[in-house]
BALOBA-1460 file (C-alpha; in Angstrom, 3 decimals):
// residues 267
<rec num="1" residu="m" x="26.697" y="-22.982" z="-110.274"/>
<rec num="2" residu="a" x="23.182" y="-22.293" z="-108.990"/>
<rec num="3" residu="e" x="21.571" y="-19.190" z="-110.441"/>
<rec num="4" residu="t" x="19.386" y="-18.305" z="-107.444"/>
<rec num="5" residu="p" x="21.268" y="-15.984" z="-105.055"/>
<rec num="6" residu="l" x="21.762" y="-17.132" z="-101.484"/>
<rec num="7" residu="l" x="22.486" y="-13.551" z="-100.395"/>
<rec num="8" residu="s" x="20.899" y="-10.611" z="-102.176"/>
<rec num="9" residu="v" x="21.754" y="-6.987" z="-101.355"/>
<rec num="10" residu="r" x="19.640" y="-4.262" z="-102.926"/>
<rec num="11" residu="e" x="20.359" y="-0.496" z="-102.795"/>
<rec num="12" residu="l" x="21.711" y="-0.784" z="-99.263"/>
<rec num="13" residu="k" x="22.489" y="2.560" z="-97.646"/>
<rec num="14" residu="k" x="23.720" y="3.539" z="-94.206"/>
<rec num="15" residu="t" x="23.949" y="7.056" z="-92.795"/>
<rec num="16" residu="y" x="24.726" y="8.354" z="-89.316"/>
<rec num="17" residu="p" x="23.645" y="11.633" z="-87.745"/>
<rec num="18" residu="g" x="26.322" y="14.298" z="-87.821"/>
<rec num="19" residu="a" x="26.745" y="17.788" z="-86.415"/>
<rec num="20" residu="s" x="26.022" y="19.390" z="-89.792"/>
<rec num="21" residu="g" x="23.667" y="16.726" z="-91.162"/>
<rec num="22" residu="p" x="23.647" y="13.013" z="-92.024"/>
<rec num="23" residu="v" x="27.039" y="11.375" z="-92.623"/>
<rec num="24" residu="e" x="26.969" y="8.753" z="-95.365"/>
<rec num="25" residu="a" x="28.890" y="5.596" z="-94.418"/>
<rec num="26" residu="v" x="27.574" y="3.439" z="-97.281"/>
<rec num="27" residu="g" x="26.061" y="4.850" z="-100.480"/>
<rec num="28" residu="s" x="23.851" y="2.526" z="-102.531"/>
<rec num="29" residu="i" x="25.217" y="-1.002" z="-102.823"/>
<rec num="30" residu="t" x="23.652" y="-3.828" z="-104.852"/>
<rec num="31" residu="f" x="25.070" y="-7.307" z="-105.449"/>
<rec num="32" residu="d" x="24.248" y="-11.029" z="-105.200"/>
<rec num="33" residu="v" x="26.195" y="-13.982" z="-103.827"/>
<rec num="34" residu="r" x="25.293" y="-17.465" z="-105.025"/>
<rec num="35" residu="p" x="25.479" y="-20.611" z="-102.881"/>
<rec num="36" residu="g" x="29.027" y="-21.899" z="-102.474"/>
<rec num="37" residu="e" x="30.809" y="-18.810" z="-103.799"/>
<rec num="38" residu="l" x="33.877" y="-17.209" z="-102.248"/>
<rec num="39" residu="v" x="33.546" y="-13.479" z="-102.827"/>
<rec num="40" residu="c" x="36.083" y="-10.875" z="-101.696"/>
<rec num="41" residu="i" x="35.297" y="-7.204" z="-101.098"/>
<rec num="42" residu="v" x="37.944" y="-4.487" z="-101.419"/>
<rec num="43" residu="g" x="37.781" y="-0.715" z="-101.558"/>
<rec num="44" residu="p" x="39.520" y="2.517" z="-100.555"/>
<rec num="45" residu="s" x="40.013" y="3.220" z="-96.858"/>
<rec num="46" residu="g" x="36.901" y="4.732" z="-95.336"/>
<rec num="47" residu="c" x="34.525" y="3.468" z="-98.035"/>
<rec num="48" residu="g" x="32.408" y="1.594" z="-95.483"/>
<rec num="49" residu="k" x="33.490" y="-2.038" z="-95.865"/>
<rec num="50" residu="t" x="33.046" y="-2.898" z="-92.175"/>
<rec num="51" residu="t" x="29.775" y="-0.965" z="-91.956"/>
<rec num="52" residu="l" x="28.531" y="-2.918" z="-94.961"/>
<rec num="53" residu="l" x="29.378" y="-6.235" z="-93.284"/>
<rec num="54" residu="k" x="27.624" y="-5.218" z="-90.083"/>
<rec num="55" residu="c" x="24.495" y="-4.466" z="-92.111"/>
<rec num="56" residu="l" x="24.773" y="-7.778" z="-93.995"/>
<rec num="57" residu="s" x="25.118" y="-9.732" z="-90.744"/>
<rec num="58" residu="g" x="22.214" y="-8.029" z="-88.992"/>
<rec num="59" residu="l" x="24.417" y="-6.249" z="-86.456"/>
<rec num="60" residu="l" x="23.475" y="-2.825" z="-87.800"/>
<rec num="61" residu="p" x="20.164" y="-1.790" z="-89.404"/>
<rec num="62" residu="p" x="20.531" y="-0.177" z="-92.847"/>
<rec num="63" residu="t" x="19.095" y="3.279" z="-93.402"/>
<rec num="64" residu="a" x="17.560" y="2.104" z="-96.677"/>
<rec num="65" residu="g" x="17.598" y="-0.913" z="-98.960"/>
<rec num="66" residu="s" x="17.479" y="-4.597" z="-98.066"/>
<rec num="67" residu="v" x="19.560" y="-7.689" z="-97.307"/>
<rec num="68" residu="v" x="17.886" y="-11.021" z="-98.083"/>
<rec num="69" residu="l" x="19.435" y="-14.315" z="-97.006"/>
<rec num="70" residu="d" x="17.950" y="-17.512" z="-98.406"/>
<rec num="71" residu="g" x="14.630" y="-15.788" z="-99.109"/>
<rec num="72" residu="s" x="14.268" y="-14.018" z="-95.739"/>
<rec num="73" residu="e" x="15.075" y="-10.374" z="-95.050"/>
<rec num="74" residu="v" x="17.878" y="-9.880" z="-92.537"/>
<rec num="75" residu="t" x="16.684" y="-7.771" z="-89.578"/>
<rec num="76" residu="a" x="18.813" y="-9.419" z="-86.867"/>
<rec num="77" residu="p" x="21.858" y="-11.736" z="-86.832"/>
<rec num="78" residu="p" x="20.748" y="-14.740" z="-88.921"/>
<rec num="79" residu="a" x="21.057" y="-18.286" z="-87.573"/>
<rec num="80" residu="k" x="22.518" y="-19.329" z="-90.946"/>
<rec num="81" residu="m" x="25.453" y="-16.912" z="-90.766"/>
<rec num="82" residu="a" x="28.703" y="-16.833" z="-88.763"/>
<rec num="83" residu="v" x="31.065" y="-13.854" z="-88.544"/>
<rec num="84" residu="v" x="34.838" y="-13.831" z="-87.968"/>
<rec num="85" residu="f" x="36.116" y="-10.405" z="-86.953"/>
<rec num="86" residu="q" x="39.531" y="-8.801" z="-87.320"/>
<rec num="87" residu="e" x="40.032" y="-8.472" z="-83.559"/>
<rec num="88" residu="y" x="39.856" y="-12.198" z="-82.911"/>
<rec num="89" residu="g" x="41.531" y="-11.913" z="-79.482"/>
<rec num="90" residu="r" x="38.558" y="-9.974" z="-78.130"/>
<rec num="91" residu="s" x="36.130" y="-12.622" z="-79.351"/>
<rec num="92" residu="l" x="37.814" y="-15.438" z="-77.408"/>
<rec num="93" residu="y" x="37.256" y="-15.866" z="-73.674"/>
<rec num="94" residu="p" x="40.678" y="-16.235" z="-71.997"/>
<rec num="95" residu="w" x="39.266" y="-18.216" z="-69.054"/>
<rec num="96" residu="l" x="37.777" y="-20.880" z="-71.344"/>
<rec num="97" residu="t" x="39.774" y="-23.616" z="-73.044"/>
<rec num="98" residu="v" x="39.954" y="-23.783" z="-76.823"/>
<rec num="99" residu="r" x="37.426" y="-26.633" z="-76.687"/>
<rec num="100" residu="d" x="34.955" y="-24.548" z="-74.672"/>
<rec num="101" residu="n" x="35.470" y="-21.394" z="-76.762"/>
<rec num="102" residu="v" x="34.664" y="-23.276" z="-79.962"/>
<rec num="103" residu="g" x="31.714" y="-25.056" z="-78.396"/>
<rec num="104" residu="l" x="30.137" y="-21.981" z="-76.812"/>
<rec num="105" residu="p" x="27.724" y="-21.116" z="-79.667"/>
<rec num="106" residu="l" x="26.657" y="-24.780" z="-79.861"/>
<rec num="107" residu="k" x="26.024" y="-24.837" z="-76.117"/>
<rec num="108" residu="a" x="23.920" y="-21.684" z="-76.434"/>
<rec num="109" residu="r" x="21.980" y="-23.363" z="-79.231"/>
<rec num="110" residu="g" x="21.251" y="-26.338" z="-76.960"/>
<rec num="111" residu="v" x="23.283" y="-28.939" z="-78.860"/>
<rec num="112" residu="p" x="23.687" y="-32.069" z="-76.662"/>
<rec num="113" residu="r" x="27.086" y="-32.487" z="-74.992"/>
<rec num="114" residu="g" x="28.131" y="-35.599" z="-76.925"/>
<rec num="115" residu="e" x="27.294" y="-34.128" z="-80.312"/>
<rec num="116" residu="r" x="28.849" y="-30.838" z="-79.297"/>
<rec num="117" residu="a" x="32.131" y="-32.551" z="-78.391"/>
<rec num="118" residu="r" x="32.225" y="-34.348" z="-81.749"/>
<rec num="119" residu="v" x="31.527" y="-31.222" z="-83.795"/>
<rec num="120" residu="v" x="34.085" y="-29.168" z="-81.853"/>
<rec num="121" residu="e" x="36.807" y="-31.781" z="-82.329"/>
<rec num="122" residu="e" x="36.049" y="-32.039" z="-86.053"/>
<rec num="123" residu="a" x="36.175" y="-28.254" z="-86.450"/>
<rec num="124" residu="l" x="39.510" y="-27.997" z="-84.655"/>
<rec num="125" residu="q" x="40.912" y="-30.827" z="-86.762"/>
<rec num="126" residu="e" x="39.765" y="-28.938" z="-89.861"/>
<rec num="127" residu="v" x="41.864" y="-25.905" z="-88.879"/>
<rec num="128" residu="g" x="44.863" y="-27.948" z="-87.723"/>
<rec num="129" residu="l" x="44.335" y="-27.530" z="-83.970"/>
<rec num="130" residu="g" x="43.178" y="-30.981" z="-82.987"/>
<rec num="131" residu="h" x="46.064" y="-31.083" z="-80.511"/>
<rec num="132" residu="a" x="45.058" y="-27.866" z="-78.736"/>
<rec num="133" residu="l" x="41.640" y="-28.760" z="-77.304"/>
<rec num="134" residu="d" x="42.563" y="-28.171" z="-73.672"/>
<rec num="135" residu="t" x="44.852" y="-25.164" z="-74.053"/>
<rec num="136" residu="y" x="43.780" y="-21.569" z="-73.395"/>
<rec num="137" residu="p" x="43.773" y="-18.754" z="-75.976"/>
<rec num="138" residu="w" x="46.507" y="-16.830" z="-74.133"/>
<rec num="139" residu="q" x="48.811" y="-19.841" z="-74.589"/>
<rec num="140" residu="l" x="48.518" y="-19.614" z="-78.387"/>
<rec num="141" residu="s" x="50.078" y="-17.383" z="-81.038"/>
<rec num="142" residu="g" x="47.984" y="-14.795" z="-82.853"/>
<rec num="143" residu="g" x="47.659" y="-17.034" z="-85.897"/>
<rec num="144" residu="m" x="46.535" y="-19.974" z="-83.769"/>
<rec num="145" residu="q" x="44.006" y="-17.778" z="-81.970"/>
<rec num="146" residu="q" x="42.557" y="-16.799" z="-85.333"/>
<rec num="147" residu="r" x="42.331" y="-20.487" z="-86.235"/>
<rec num="148" residu="v" x="40.293" y="-20.979" z="-83.048"/>
<rec num="149" residu="a" x="37.951" y="-18.175" z="-84.141"/>
<rec num="150" residu="i" x="37.575" y="-19.812" z="-87.563"/>
<rec num="151" residu="a" x="36.992" y="-23.211" z="-85.943"/>
<rec num="152" residu="r" x="34.210" y="-21.727" z="-83.821"/>
<rec num="153" residu="a" x="32.547" y="-20.371" z="-86.959"/>
<rec num="154" residu="v" x="32.995" y="-23.740" z="-88.712"/>
<rec num="155" residu="a" x="31.534" y="-25.644" z="-85.742"/>
<rec num="156" residu="y" x="28.459" y="-23.426" z="-85.924"/>
<rec num="157" residu="q" x="27.875" y="-24.963" z="-89.371"/>
<rec num="158" residu="p" x="26.674" y="-21.794" z="-91.121"/>
<rec num="159" residu="e" x="25.499" y="-21.455" z="-94.689"/>
<rec num="160" residu="v" x="27.382" y="-18.149" z="-94.966"/>
<rec num="161" residu="l" x="30.739" y="-17.323" z="-93.377"/>
<rec num="162" residu="v" x="31.445" y="-13.583" z="-93.208"/>
<rec num="163" residu="m" x="35.040" y="-12.523" z="-92.524"/>
<rec num="164" residu="d" x="36.031" y="-8.930" z="-91.776"/>
<rec num="165" residu="e" x="39.754" y="-8.413" z="-92.510"/>
<rec num="166" residu="p" x="40.528" y="-11.447" z="-90.338"/>
<rec num="167" residu="f" x="44.261" y="-11.625" z="-91.087"/>
<rec num="168" residu="a" x="45.200" y="-7.960" z="-90.750"/>
<rec num="169" residu="a" x="46.991" y="-8.448" z="-87.420"/>
<rec num="170" residu="v" x="49.182" y="-11.463" z="-88.265"/>
<rec num="171" residu="d" x="52.593" y="-11.738" z="-89.923"/>
<rec num="172" residu="a" x="53.015" y="-12.442" z="-93.644"/>
<rec num="173" residu="q" x="53.795" y="-16.168" z="-93.339"/>
<rec num="174" residu="t" x="50.895" y="-16.780" z="-90.961"/>
<rec num="175" residu="r" x="48.657" y="-14.799" z="-93.274"/>
<rec num="176" residu="a" x="49.584" y="-17.021" z="-96.215"/>
<rec num="177" residu="d" x="48.866" y="-20.141" z="-94.159"/>
<rec num="178" residu="l" x="45.483" y="-18.766" z="-93.064"/>
<rec num="179" residu="e" x="44.561" y="-17.833" z="-96.641"/>
<rec num="180" residu="d" x="45.133" y="-21.437" z="-97.679"/>
<rec num="181" residu="l" x="43.152" y="-22.574" z="-94.634"/>
<rec num="182" residu="v" x="40.143" y="-20.484" z="-95.697"/>
<rec num="183" residu="r" x="40.182" y="-21.932" z="-99.203"/>
<rec num="184" residu="r" x="40.450" y="-25.461" z="-97.805"/>
<rec num="185" residu="v" x="37.575" y="-24.941" z="-95.339"/>
<rec num="186" residu="w" x="35.510" y="-23.369" z="-98.111"/>
<rec num="187" residu="k" x="36.056" y="-26.375" z="-100.363"/>
<rec num="188" residu="d" x="35.716" y="-29.049" z="-97.671"/>
<rec num="189" residu="l" x="32.496" y="-27.674" z="-96.186"/>
<rec num="190" residu="g" x="30.883" y="-26.106" z="-99.252"/>
<rec num="191" residu="v" x="30.151" y="-22.959" z="-97.248"/>
<rec num="192" residu="t" x="29.528" y="-19.581" z="-98.903"/>
<rec num="193" residu="v" x="32.235" y="-17.075" z="-97.918"/>
<rec num="194" residu="l" x="32.123" y="-13.283" z="-97.998"/>
<rec num="195" residu="f" x="35.620" y="-11.989" z="-97.239"/>
<rec num="196" residu="v" x="36.453" y="-8.315" z="-96.692"/>
<rec num="197" residu="t" x="40.111" y="-7.352" z="-97.015"/>
<rec num="198" residu="h" x="42.245" y="-4.279" z="-97.654"/>
<rec num="199" residu="d" x="44.921" y="-6.517" z="-99.209"/>
<rec num="200" residu="i" x="44.572" y="-6.532" z="-103.001"/>
<rec num="201" residu="d" x="46.779" y="-9.584" z="-103.583"/>
<rec num="202" residu="e" x="44.821" y="-11.504" z="-100.956"/>
<rec num="203" residu="s" x="41.504" y="-10.703" z="-102.633"/>
<rec num="204" residu="v" x="42.748" y="-12.017" z="-105.997"/>
<rec num="205" residu="y" x="44.370" y="-15.114" z="-104.486"/>
<rec num="206" residu="l" x="41.321" y="-16.088" z="-102.418"/>
<rec num="207" residu="g" x="38.290" y="-15.094" z="-104.401"/>
<rec num="208" residu="e" x="36.211" y="-16.404" z="-107.237"/>
<rec num="209" residu="r" x="34.981" y="-12.817" z="-107.554"/>
<rec num="210" residu="v" x="36.243" y="-9.485" z="-106.264"/>
<rec num="211" residu="l" x="33.733" y="-6.733" z="-105.557"/>
<rec num="212" residu="m" x="35.470" y="-3.374" z="-105.751"/>
<rec num="213" residu="l" x="33.774" y="-0.565" z="-103.869"/>
<rec num="214" residu="s" x="34.044" y="3.076" z="-104.841"/>
<rec num="215" residu="s" x="34.826" y="5.978" z="-102.552"/>
<rec num="216" residu="s" x="31.872" y="7.636" z="-100.841"/>
<rec num="217" residu="p" x="29.092" y="7.727" z="-101.915"/>
<rec num="218" residu="t" x="29.835" y="4.009" z="-102.044"/>
<rec num="219" residu="v" x="28.647" y="1.762" z="-104.869"/>
<rec num="220" residu="v" x="29.962" y="-1.471" z="-106.368"/>
<rec num="221" residu="q" x="32.410" y="0.004" z="-108.852"/>
<rec num="222" residu="e" x="33.195" y="-3.355" z="-110.450"/>
<rec num="223" residu="d" x="32.322" y="-7.042" z="-109.966"/>
<rec num="224" residu="l" x="35.399" y="-8.835" z="-111.289"/>
<rec num="225" residu="r" x="35.462" y="-12.560" z="-112.067"/>
<rec num="226" residu="i" x="38.773" y="-14.139" z="-110.990"/>
<rec num="227" residu="d" x="39.595" y="-16.642" z="-113.719"/>
<rec num="228" residu="l" x="42.568" y="-18.279" z="-112.013"/>
<rec num="229" residu="p" x="42.871" y="-22.087" z="-111.702"/>
<rec num="230" residu="d" x="40.634" y="-23.599" z="-109.033"/>
<rec num="231" residu="e" x="43.628" y="-25.259" z="-107.350"/>
<rec num="232" residu="r" x="45.861" y="-22.517" z="-105.974"/>
<rec num="233" residu="d" x="49.062" y="-22.324" z="-103.967"/>
<rec num="234" residu="q" x="51.073" y="-19.397" z="-102.711"/>
<rec num="235" residu="l" x="54.063" y="-19.888" z="-105.025"/>
<rec num="236" residu="t" x="52.605" y="-21.104" z="-108.319"/>
<rec num="237" residu="t" x="49.426" y="-19.017" z="-108.364"/>
<rec num="238" residu="r" x="51.083" y="-15.744" z="-107.425"/>
<rec num="239" residu="a" x="53.729" y="-16.301" z="-110.134"/>
<rec num="240" residu="l" x="51.122" y="-16.584" z="-112.915"/>
<rec num="241" residu="p" x="51.012" y="-13.718" z="-115.431"/>
<rec num="242" residu="r" x="47.208" y="-13.693" z="-115.083"/>
<rec num="243" residu="f" x="47.522" y="-13.163" z="-111.328"/>
<rec num="244" residu="t" x="49.691" y="-10.129" z="-111.983"/>
<rec num="245" residu="e" x="47.196" y="-8.791" z="-114.547"/>
<rec num="246" residu="l" x="44.263" y="-9.178" z="-112.171"/>
<rec num="247" residu="r" x="45.952" y="-7.702" z="-109.110"/>
<rec num="248" residu="t" x="47.219" y="-4.778" z="-111.206"/>
<rec num="249" residu="h" x="43.717" y="-4.102" z="-112.461"/>
<rec num="250" residu="v" x="42.258" y="-4.216" z="-108.950"/>
<rec num="251" residu="y" x="44.994" y="-1.910" z="-107.682"/>
<rec num="252" residu="e" x="44.366" y="0.571" z="-110.491"/>
<rec num="253" residu="q" x="40.625" y="0.463" z="-109.829"/>
<rec num="254" residu="i" x="41.131" y="1.223" z="-106.155"/>
<rec num="255" residu="q" x="43.437" y="4.123" z="-107.002"/>
<rec num="256" residu="r" x="41.007" y="5.460" z="-109.567"/>
<rec num="257" residu="a" x="38.119" y="5.027" z="-107.132"/>
<rec num="258" residu="k" x="39.779" y="7.658" z="-104.980"/>
<rec num="259" residu="r" x="39.679" y="10.007" z="-107.987"/>
<rec num="260" residu="g" x="36.254" y="8.917" z="-109.253"/>
<rec num="261" residu="t" x="37.517" y="7.587" z="-112.609"/>
<rec num="262" residu="p" x="36.932" y="3.805" z="-112.831"/>
<rec num="263" residu="l" x="38.672" y="1.613" z="-115.410"/>
<rec num="264" residu="p" x="36.849" y="-0.551" z="-117.930"/>
<rec num="265" residu="t" x="36.601" y="-4.250" z="-117.036"/>
<rec num="266" residu="p" x="39.530" y="-6.278" z="-118.479"/>
<rec num="267" residu="h" x="38.993" y="-9.115" z="-120.975"/>
């Protein structure tokens, strides 16, 4: 694993004006993500996970601190980063076909039509929707719509893929399928993934690391290495005693974060 961080966050803070003074959305957060890592972020409700992602992706300026991607400070949405949001339905244009939705960022970038068609088809094949090129989003299930959103991010060919609770609105079986899809895309493409979730089991199943955020004022309470086998599946991995140990520890940390009493890191 390369030692030089691809993404470096230093003492990032975000406050908003309030009626009785500044309201702190994010305290002081510092962490690094190396090239090719899959890092999950969890924390108590209201700790600022989505605000943090908006700052990381250049959609929201931090009040203090810095975000550096591949040596350059992030002050606007970086060309090397793609974001998949929770409300995927709002990010897809219902009057455009799946093919055109996925190809839209490439068209805006000026990619020639022939190359654009090839990249779009490859991205949809990667997410299992090679048969759905000429359908419309409203003809697809919620899980398939989210696959389209992921395919669009994949087609963009980013160095970093940021995902903000992308499976919160789908059923349990679809969620499991999409979790496996993310790990496959991550491995196939070698992309760096930063995945925010409120689901503790999901964070342990997906991640190589889990960053646990504290309650406000928000800091990284623990950076936990997930030492599960590299090859994972929904039945075998989740049945492992080590999986249970890790998810229990993360759960306890989140509960203690609400009370301000973090646990020691497990061995």
